[in-house]
N, C-alpha and C positions, 0 to 999 in steps of 0.2 A: 706206885706207879705215876702221882702226879708228877714227882719230881723226875722221872724216865720222861714222862712225856713232855715236861719244860726244855729238858735235854736235848731230846730229838728235834722240836720245834725250833733252838736256837741251832744247834747246826744244820739246818737245813734252811733257815735264813741265812747263814753265815756261806753255805753254799749258794745262794741266790745272787748274794752279795758281789760273789765273785763272779758268777758269771755275766753279771749285767755291769761290767766292769765299762764306765762310760767313756773312759779314755781312750777304747783302742779304738785302733784306726791313723790315717792319717794324716798330719798337721801340717800347715802352710803358712808361712807369714814373712815376717823381715827379723832381721839377725842384726844389732848397732852395738857398738859400745855402751857404759853405761850412761853417759851423756845424751846417746839417743844417736851418736853421728856415724859418719859409716855405714849407711843401712843395706845391704845383703839378702837377697831370697833367699830361704831354706825352706827345708822341707824333713819331718822325720816321722817315723810310722812307730806306735806302740802296739805290740801283739798282744795278745790274748793270753800267750805264756810267758807275760812281764822282760819280752826283749824291748832294745830300744835299738832302732834303724837308722841313723843320720844319713839323709840320701844327697844326691845331687837333684836337684830340682830339674835342670835341665836335660838331664839324660833318665831320669829316675832309677839311679842306681845306686846302691849301698857303699857310702864311703867306708863309715866306722861302724860298731855291733857294740852295745852294753845292758845293761839292764835297767828297770825301775822299778819301783812300790809305788801303790796308792794307799792315801788315808784321807778319808771326806773330798774334800774338792783339792787335795793338794797333790802333785807328783814330784818324785824325787827319783834320781838314779845317777850314775855313772855312768864310763866308757872312755875307752883308749884310745886317743888319737896318735898318730904315725907321723911325723915329717923327717924324711931320710932314716937317719942311723938314732933320732931321738923318740921316744917315746914316752908320750907323758895321761895322766889320769885327769879326765873332765868329769867335775859333777855337777848336778846342775839342781833348781829346787826351783818349783812353781805351783802358781795357784789358779784357778779357773774361776771368772768371772759370770756366773750367770745373768746378768744385764747384757753385757757384751758379748757375750759367748767367747770371749777370747784366753786364752792361757797363756798368764806371762812367766817365764822362766828366766833367772837370774842364772849363770854359770860360769866358773875360773878351774883354774887348775888345781887338782887335789883339794884342799880345804883351806887354801886362802882365800886372801880378797877375790871375790866379785869382779869379773872381768867384762861380762859384757850381759845381753838378755837377748830374748827371743819375745817378741809377741805374735803369736800363730793362732790360728782359727780352726777348728775340723774340716778338713775336705771331705762331703759325702763320697762313699764307698759307690763303684757301678754296681750295677744288679751283677749278680751271676750270670755267664751263657751259660746256654744247655750244651752239654757234650755231644758233638757230630754224631753221626749214625757211623755203623762201621764200613758202611760200600762208600759213603764219601767223605771219611776222615781222611784219606790219603788220596791228594790231589799231583795233579801230572808236575804243577810249579814245587811242591816239596824235593823231587830229584836236584832242582836248580838252587836250593838253597843247604850249606854245610855247617857244621860246628865247628866254629872260629875260635870261640873262648870258653872253657869252660873253668870256673874259678870254686876253690872250695876251701871251707872254713872251716878249723877243727876248734873245740871248744875244750880243751885241759882242764881234769878235777883235781882232786886231792893227789895226784902224783905225777910227777913231772916225767918227759922225755928225757932222758940222758944223752949229752954230746956224745956223738962217736956211733949210738944205735941206726941202722939206717933206718929210713922212714920210706915205701914206696908205693904212690898213687896211681891207678890207672882208669881210664877211662874209658870205654870202646862200647858199639852195638851190641845187643844179646843175640847173637849168632852160634858162634861158636869162637876156644880159646886160640884161634888163629887169628879172630880181629883183634885182639889186645895188641898185635905188631904194630898194626896200622890206627892205632887210635890217639888217644892223649897219654903221656906216660912221664911222669916225675918218678926218679930212678932215685934211688939211695940218697934221702935228703938226710945229713947227719949232725946238725944243727941241733942245741938245746930247744925245746919246746916247755915254756915254765909252769906250773900246775897254776890252775885259777886263769889263764887267759884264753884269747884266740889267737887262731895264726891261720892266715889268710894267705894261696899261693894260686897264681894261674897256671893251670897244669900243662905243661909245653908238649908240645907233638912227639909223638913218637920216630925213632927214626925211619919208619915205614909207613908214615903218616901219607894216604891220598884223601884230597876232597872227596873223592868219589865211593870212598868206602866208610863216611863219617857225615853221609845226605840225611836230610831228614825227615825223606823218604824210610831210609832203613831203620833210623832210630823208632819211628812212628809205629812199623811195622812187627819189629824183634822188640821194641826196650831197649835199655839201657843198663850197663852194668858199672858200676865204682867198686874197684877194689880198693882197699886199705889193706897196705901188709907192712909189718913193724918186725922188726929182729933184734932183739936183745944184744945178741952177738954183736962185737966192736963198742961195747959201751963198757964205761968201766966197772959195771958189774953183770957179766955176762950170764951168769946163771940165777941171779935173785932179783933182778931188774925188773920193774913194770909201769906201765906207763898207762893212765886211766882216763879214756876219752870217753866225753858226758855226751857230745852233742856235735853233728854232721850238719852242714848246710853246703847248700849246691847252687850255684850261678849257671846257667847257660845261654850262649848267644848263638844263634843258627841267623847267618847274612849270605848275600847272595854272590854270584861272581862280578858284580861293580861294588860290593861294599853296601848293599842296601840291608838293613835289618828286616827278618819278618817280620809283618805285622802281627803275627801272634806271639811266635816263639824268638820273638829277637832279643828277649831278655826276659828269662824267667829266675823266680826266687823260688826254690825247694829247702822246706826244713823235712830233717829224714830222723821220725820217729824211730823209738827203738835202737838208737844207733851209740849209744852206753856201751862200753865195752872194757873188760880191766885185761891190757895185753901182757903178757908174760910170756916166758920159756915157752909155754906149752899153748898159751892161746895166740896166735899171731895173725891171724887174716879176718879182715872182716867185711861182708858180701853184702853191697848197696845195689837193689835191683829199683828199675824203675818201668812202667809198663809203659805201652805206645802212648799212652794221654801224659806220659809223663808225672803218674802217681807213684808215691813210692805202696813197693809192695815189703812183706817181712824181709828184716835183714838175716845173714847166716853167719856163721862164728865157725872157724876153722880152729878145731881142738887138738890135733893130729898134727904138730908142727916138731916133733921131733926128729 
């Protein structure tokens, strides 16, 4: 019994340490080369799910995504940086100084000699705002803003998407199926998506897209549908091909007719829980739903694709 109690205590202690990861949050500071020259403002976020998000500080938008791990007062991780047709894996490692409250990270390509460093401090997170009441949630101005940008990021697992097999992504208000023709629509993307990599796309407008059918008021009232459709037909192994989707992220931007971002919904980053699925010949569609507050609802998987 004593051994059992010790084991349970150790397990609970581990959970507590994991839940109290002190590195979670937004970090801001300066990026330089290893000699301290060529300073630039930089910002990144470390999430509770061990995701690393490198951001553009001026616009607070995500440029690159990766992963990180923590050991004591040290943090390390990696992300893929893309410039045109060239992609490189950037690794980083840093130590938190409790005296200065600064995190100093060195970084470089792959596992080569370090090329630069970050000296950053943790930015205080703003207090959560209360959700608006149902009667005041939709305002008259919401009809003046429309969905201009929807960025979808897909994280592939241990099985790639074959070249030639089409992938379709649709985003539209959750009213009825006719609205799919007037929302955002990436049709039949056939390039390969390699395993263990992130792929991000700005979903283009559907042929019948109209701003009036994509207003913030409509999305608030009805919610949002994100449809991910995958077909193995067209790829090199149409009967046996499978693609493992591990995670889905969604970035939304609502603007008005003079190009101004909405003060609250101008730049939203949404992580979709439960979005892991193995696509194959019999499983072809992942339905992802957001409610009128842009909170994810339980996804649904289509298992009748023959």
